[in-house]
C-alpha positions as CSV (number, residue, x, y, z in Angstrom):
1,M,-0.3,19.0,7.9
2,E,-2.8,16.7,6.3
3,L,-2.1,13.0,6.6
4,S,-1.8,12.4,2.9
5,R,0.7,15.3,2.6
6,Y,2.6,14.0,5.5
7,I,2.9,10.5,3.9
8,V,4.2,12.0,0.7
9,H,6.6,14.2,2.6
10,R,8.0,11.2,4.6
11,A,8.1,8.9,1.5
12,S,10.1,11.5,-0.4
13,R,12.8,11.9,2.3
14,P,15.8,9.6,2.5
15,D,15.0,6.9,5.1
16,P,17.6,5.9,7.6
17,L,16.3,2.4,7.7
18,P,18.6,-0.3,6.4
19,A,17.7,-1.5,2.8
20,V,16.8,-5.0,4.1
21,V,14.2,-3.5,6.4
22,Q,12.8,-1.4,3.7
23,R,12.5,-4.4,1.3
24,R,10.8,-6.4,3.9
25,A,8.3,-3.7,4.7
26,V,7.5,-3.2,1.0
27,R,7.1,-7.0,0.6
28,E,4.8,-7.3,3.6
29,L,2.7,-4.3,2.3
30,L,2.4,-6.0,-1.2
31,L,1.4,-9.3,0.5
32,L,-1.3,-7.6,2.5
33,A,-2.6,-5.8,-0.6
34,K,-2.7,-9.1,-2.5
35,L,-4.6,-10.8,0.3
36,E,-7.2,-8.1,0.5
37,E,-7.5,-8.1,-3.3
38,R,-8.2,-11.9,-3.3
39,R,-10.6,-11.5,-0.3
40,M,-12.6,-8.9,-2.2
41,A,-12.6,-11.1,-5.3
42,D,-14.0,-14.0,-3.3
43,M,-16.8,-11.7,-2.3
44,G,-17.5,-10.7,-5.9
45,L,-16.1,-7.2,-5.3
46,E,-13.4,-7.0,-8.0
47,E,-14.8,-3.8,-9.5
48,R,-14.8,-2.1,-6.1
49,W,-11.1,-3.1,-5.7
50,L,-10.3,-1.6,-9.0
51,S,-12.3,1.5,-8.3
52,I,-10.5,2.1,-5.0
53,G,-7.1,1.5,-6.7
54,F,-7.9,4.2,-9.3
55,E,-9.0,6.6,-6.6
56,V,-5.7,6.2,-4.8
């Protein structure tokens, strides 16, 4: 199974993790994304960030 297909498969299944763990994982992921977005902006790569986002 391709990695992207596996991720979609896993994301669409009910997850046995407690809700508090899921919320923390999502929060941490959003935090990392925001940090990377700011890092790229500081390097003058805002357009690249947007382009990557559209590709995803």
